C-alpha positions in Angstrom: 21.5 -88.2 2.7 21.4 -91.9 0.7 18.6 -94.2 0.4 19.2 -96.0 3.6 19.5 -92.9 5.6 16.0 -91.6 4.2 14.4 -95.1 5.3 15.7 -95.2 8.5 14.4 -91.5 9.1 11.1 -92.6 7.6 10.5 -95.6 10.0 11.9 -93.5 13.1 9.1 -90.7 12.5 6.4 -93.6 12.3 8.0 -95.4 15.8 7.8 -91.9 17.3 4.3 -91.5 16.5 3.5 -94.9 17.5 5.1 -93.9 20.8 3.3 -90.7 21.6 -0.1 -92.5 20.5 0.9 -95.0 23.0 1.5 -92.2 25.8 -1.7 -90.3 24.7 -3.6 -93.6 25.5 -2.1 -94.1 28.8 -3.1 -90.8 29.9 -6.4 -91.4 28.9 -6.4 -95.1 31.0 -4.6 -93.7 33.8 -5.3 -90.6 34.4 -6.7 -91.0 37.8 -3.3 -93.0 39.0 -0.6 -90.6 39.0 2.1 -93.4 40.0 1.3 -95.3 36.8 1.1 -92.4 34.6 4.5 -91.1 35.8 6.0 -94.6 35.1 4.8 -94.5 31.7 6.1 -91.2 31.0 9.5 -92.6 32.1 9.3 -95.7 30.1 8.3 -93.9 27.1 11.1 -91.4 27.1 13.3 -94.0 27.8 12.1 -96.1 24.9 12.1 -92.8 22.5 15.9 -91.9 23.6 17.0 -95.3 23.1 15.5 -95.3 19.7 16.5 -91.7 18.9 20.1 -91.7 19.9 21.7 -94.4 17.7 19.3 -92.9 14.8 21.0 -89.8 15.1 24.6 -91.0 15.6 23.7 -93.1 12.1 22.1 -89.9 10.5 25.5 -88.0 11.3 27.9 -90.6 9.9 25.6 -90.6 6.7 25.9 -87.1 6.6 29.5 -87.2 6.9 29.6 -89.9 4.2 28.0 -87.6 2.0 30.0 -84.7 2.7 33.6 -86.8 2.1 31.7 -87.9 -1.3 30.9 -84.2 -2.2 34.6 -83.5 -1.4 36.2 -86.2 -3.2 34.2 -85.1 -6.0 35.3 -81.7 -6.0 38.9 -82.5 -5.3 39.0 -84.5 -8.7 37.4 -81.7 -10.6 40.3 -79.4 -8.9 42.9 -82.1 -9.9 41.6 -81.9 -13.5 41.6 -78.1 -13.4 45.0 -78.3 -12.5 46.6 -80.5 -14.7 44.9 -78.5 -17.9 46.2 -75.3 -16.2 49.7 -76.8 -15.9 49.3 -78.0 -19.5 48.3 -74.6 -21.0 51.5 -73.2 -18.9 53.9 -75.4 -20.5 52.1 -75.0 -24.0 53.0 -71.4 -23.3 56.1 -71.6 -22.3 57.1 -73.7 -25.3 55.2 -71.1 -28.1 56.7 -67.9 -26.4 60.2 -69.7 -26.8 59.4 -70.6 -30.6 58.2 -67.0 -30.8 61.3 -65.5 -29.3 63.3 -67.7 -31.6 61.4 -66.5 -35.0 61.6 -62.9 -33.8 65.6 -63.5 -33.4 65.9 -65.6 -36.6 67.3 -63.8 -39.7 65.4 -66.1 -42.0 61.9 -66.9 -43.0 60.2 -69.3 -41.0 57.2 -71.5 -41.1 55.7 -72.9 -38.1 54.5 -76.4 -37.8 53.1 -79.0 -35.6 54.6 -82.6 -34.9 51.9 -85.1 -35.9 53.6 -88.1 -36.2 56.9 -89.9 -35.6 58.5 -93.2 -37.2 61.4 -95.0 -35.7 61.8 -97.6 -38.3 65.3 -99.4 -38.4 65.9 -97.5 -41.8 64.8 -94.1 -40.6 63.9 -91.9 -37.7 61.8 -89.3 -39.0 58.8 -86.9 -37.9 55.8 -85.7 -40.0 54.9 -82.1 -39.7 51.7 -80.2 -40.8 53.1 -78.0 -43.5 54.1 -78.5 -46.9 54.4 -77.1 -50.4 51.7 -74.9 -50.0 53.6 -73.2 -47.3 56.5 -72.8 -49.5 58.3 -75.9 -47.9 60.8 -77.8 -50.1 63.1 -80.7 -49.4 66.6 -80.3 -47.8 65.4 -77.4 -45.9 66.6 -77.2 -42.2 64.2 -77.8 -39.4 64.7 -76.0 -36.0 63.1 -75.8 -32.9 63.6 -73.0 -30.0 66.4 -75.2 -28.6 68.4 -75.5 -32.2 68.4 -77.9 -35.0 65.9 -81.1 -35.5 66.8 -82.1 -38.9 66.0 -81.3 -42.6 63.0 -82.0 -45.3 63.3 -85.4 -47.2 59.8 -85.3 -48.8 57.0 -83.0 -49.1 53.2 -83.2 -50.1 50.9 -80.3 -50.6 50.1 -79.9 -47.0 52.6 -82.1 -45.3 56.2 -83.1 -44.8 58.4 -85.8 -43.4 61.7 -84.6 -42.0 64.9 -86.8 -41.4 66.1 -86.0 -37.6 69.7 -86.1 -36.3 68.7 -89.3 -34.3 68.7 -90.8 -38.0 71.6 -93.3 -38.3 72.1 -91.9 -41.9 71.8 -88.2 -40.6 75.0 -86.2 -41.5 75.5 -83.0 -40.8 78.8 -80.3 -41.2 79.4 -79.1 -37.6 81.8 -77.1 -35.8 83.0 -76.4 -32.1 82.0 -72.9 -31.1 84.9 -72.0 -28.9 87.7 -73.6 -30.8 86.2 -73.1 -34.4 87.3 -76.6 -35.1 85.0 -77.9 -38.2 84.1 -81.9 -38.3 81.1 -84.0 -39.2 78.2 -84.5 -36.7 76.2 -87.9 -37.0 74.4 -90.0 -35.0 75.9 -92.5 -32.5 72.7 -94.6 -31.3 70.8 -94.2 -27.9 70.8 -90.7 -27.0 74.3 -89.6 -28.4 75.7 -88.2 -31.5 79.2 -88.4 -32.6 81.7 -85.4 -34.2 84.2 -86.9 -36.5 87.3 -85.3 -38.3 88.8 -83.7 -35.4 92.6 -84.3 -35.0 94.1 -85.7 -31.8 96.0 -83.0 -31.2 93.0 -80.3 -31.3 91.9 -78.4 -28.3 88.5 -80.1 -27.5 87.0 -80.0 -23.7 84.0 -81.7 -22.3 81.0 -78.9 -22.3 82.1 -77.5 -25.6 79.3 -76.4 -27.6 78.7 -77.9 -31.0 76.8 -75.8 -33.7 76.2 -76.5 -37.3 79.2 -75.1 -39.7 77.1 -74.4 -42.9 80.0 -75.7 -45.0 79.1 -78.5 -47.6 76.0 -78.8 -46.0 71.9 -78.0 -46.6 71.8 -76.8 -43.0 71.7 -72.9 -42.0 74.9 -72.1 -39.9 75.0 -71.6 -36.3 72.4 -73.6 -35.0 73.3 -75.4 -32.0 73.2 -79.2 -32.2 74.5 -79.8 -28.7 77.6 -80.4 -26.3 80.4 -82.4 -25.8 79.9 -85.2 -22.9 83.0 -87.1 -23.7 86.2 -87.4 -25.3 88.0 -90.5 -26.4 91.5 -91.0 -27.9 92.4 -94.6 -27.7 92.2 -96.5 -30.8 90.9 -93.7 -33.1 93.9 -93.3 -35.0 94.4 -89.8 -36.2 91.1 -88.4 -35.2 89.4 -87.7 -31.6 85.9 -89.7 -30.9 83.9 -86.7 -29.6 80.5 -87.6 -28.3 78.1 -85.1 -28.2 74.7 -85.0 -26.4 72.0 -83.3 -28.4 70.4 -80.2 -27.3 66.8 -81.0 -28.8 65.0 -84.0 -27.6 62.9 -85.4 -30.9 61.0 -87.5 -29.1 59.0 -85.0 -27.0 58.7 -82.3 -29.9 55.4 -81.0 -30.6 56.2 -77.8 -32.6 59.0 -77.0 -35.0 60.1 -74.3 -37.7 61.1 -74.9 -41.4 63.7 -72.4 -42.6 62.3 -71.5 -46.1 65.3 -70.7 -47.8 67.2 -72.0 -50.8 70.1 -74.7 -50.0 72.9 -73.1 -47.9 75.2 -74.7 -49.8 75.4 -76.7 -53.0 77.3 -79.7 -51.3 76.1 -82.0 -49.0 77.7 -83.8 -46.0 77.4 -87.6 -46.6 
């Protein structure tokens, strides 16, 4: 009960005591007059009832307010615990996905956390907490459980910078998994990539999966890049303009793997 409730209860007890004393005095003075004594009893009971009823109601309201306050506090604690459990669940799912990818991979992998992002006009990149001390070198492929992320472009002893596929200067040898047609993947802007070098007469359909080809590229072959969403044949010369939705959303990455191997091919797609 709050301070006001305690104060009211305190004075209520004094009022009851005063009424009880008055009743006792009346008994002494009017002991020989039953009629007057009965009237005093009736009046005292009425006064006591009128004082006690609202105080009891007020005390009940205060108890309810205290109970509601406690329930709100408990509800807030439960919400915080639920939020922590949800975050732990999604982190567990991500780590299990990455672990499964690592177990299936045929290349040695180094796990790393994304600790910073840059989205300057000149370059889209992320910084990871693994570097030369973990055997990482420039041009090594960086992946997540969903597919290609980018490549290492700068290394210190314990950190590295990754050029992501969302960088406007990014280029990667790619092929359509279904038809095996080869081209070059590059970033087109917003949330879309572009597959170039595929002739107008070639068999391409929305939904086709695009993967790394490993031809004339630093990148490990067979990594998923994304899926074809749109094909534009108008005004494209000899080639189709194939839009690709990336599989990996680089903006929400928290963990990645670096494929710790030498360059897959000596050539580079530029």
